[in-house]
C-alpha positions, 0 to 999 in steps of 0.5 A: 382699729377696735374690736366692738363690744356689746354688753347685754345685762338683766336680772335672772330669767329676763330673757338674756340667752334668748336674745343672745340666741336670737342674735346670733340667728340675725347675724350668722354671716358676722364673725361674731364672739359671744362671751357668756358669764353664768352666775351658776357653776354649770355652763347652762347659758353657754351651753344653749348659745353654742347650739347655734354659734360655735365661737363661744366662750364660757366663764360660769360660777359667778358674776365677771364683775366680782372680784372672784372672776374678774382676773378671768374676764379680763385675761379672756378678752386680752386672749380673744384678738389672738384666737379670733384675729378676723372679729368683728365684734364681741357680744358679752352676756353678763349674769343676771346679779352683775352690776356693768358700772365698773366696766368702763374702769376696768378696761382703761386700767387694764389698757384693754380700751386700746383693743376695745370700744363698748360701743352698747350697753343694754338691759333687758328687763321682765316687768315681772321680776322688776317691780317685784325686785327693785327695792330689795336689789340694787343691781337692778337699778345699776343695770338700768342707769348704764344702759343705753338701751333698754328692752322690756321683754315679755310685752306678750305676758303684760296689759298695757298698764303693766307695760307703761308703768314699766316704761315710765319707770325705766324713764325715771331711772334712766331717761336717756336710753332707747326704750324697745317692747318686745316677746322672745327676744324678737326685736331689731337693734344695732348691736354696736351702736356707739363708737368711743363713747364714754358713760361716765360709769363708776362703780366696784368690784363686787365681792365674792360672797354676795348676801342677797344671794345663795347658788346651789346644784341639784344633781340626777342620777336617776329620772325625775317626775317633772311635775313632783319637781314644779310643785317642789320648786312652786312651794319656794316662790317666795324664796326663788329667784331662778332653777334651771337646767337640764333634767332626765326623764322618761329616757329623755334630756329636758331643758327646765327653765323657772323664772318669775314669768313661769315654767318652761320645760322643753326636751332638749336639742342636744347632749348636755353630757350631765344633767343639773338643776341650779337654783338661785335663791334668797339667802335666807332659804338655803335650809329650804333648798338643801331640804328639796336637794335631799328629798330628790 
């Protein structure tokens, strides 16, 4: 019997990790494996998900659908049945920059389609980033086109008119997908909806270097002023896609998260081992980001 896969995609900051944490809480009694792919070199999302479930496998440092990481991704999928022989399903969180259109071809070419059934592809959307970036970042459209289910997240932050505009855009891109509106990833759906469904997806592995993005990591050796750091990041807002990580301040550790919808900073619930903030930005903004790092 094949192991079903639920693939979750969505642009940076749309709420993928929040959604997966909701899934881990809802399916605590099920033997599910969580494969977390973080674009940043720091395993931030894997650390967050593992707070709620020990069955987490992390692949940080790029996209599982790029030439840099696809071999590791294939190797991990190959080993999962051996490491977790009683697994009821695999939840994959792809990085925010992933183009999932290659996954059906990849499973077939590697014969992993004999082990796995790609039962559901979900894209989670933040209207704030979608409308801003839909015409400049093609992977956002590819994620939507690939989806069986589209979750429009952070609905509480948008007016009925903005949500209606987002729903209309989703229908224009993928008229056959199911649509759900929610906030904080709090919604119910069937994890493994389809069985042996062929979507006819066609795609190629992305190159390791994507001109749309650059990533830098800011490491902290001492406590920082959170308000000052926030102001510095807001100065980069036109060029900033995402900033997330664990930072030290006043003798405590905080999880810091910047996305198109705003900034959150909450005290960390577990030891992170190291303090670092990953900054993902336009490829043309490296000098500005390096200046921020040098100022710390």
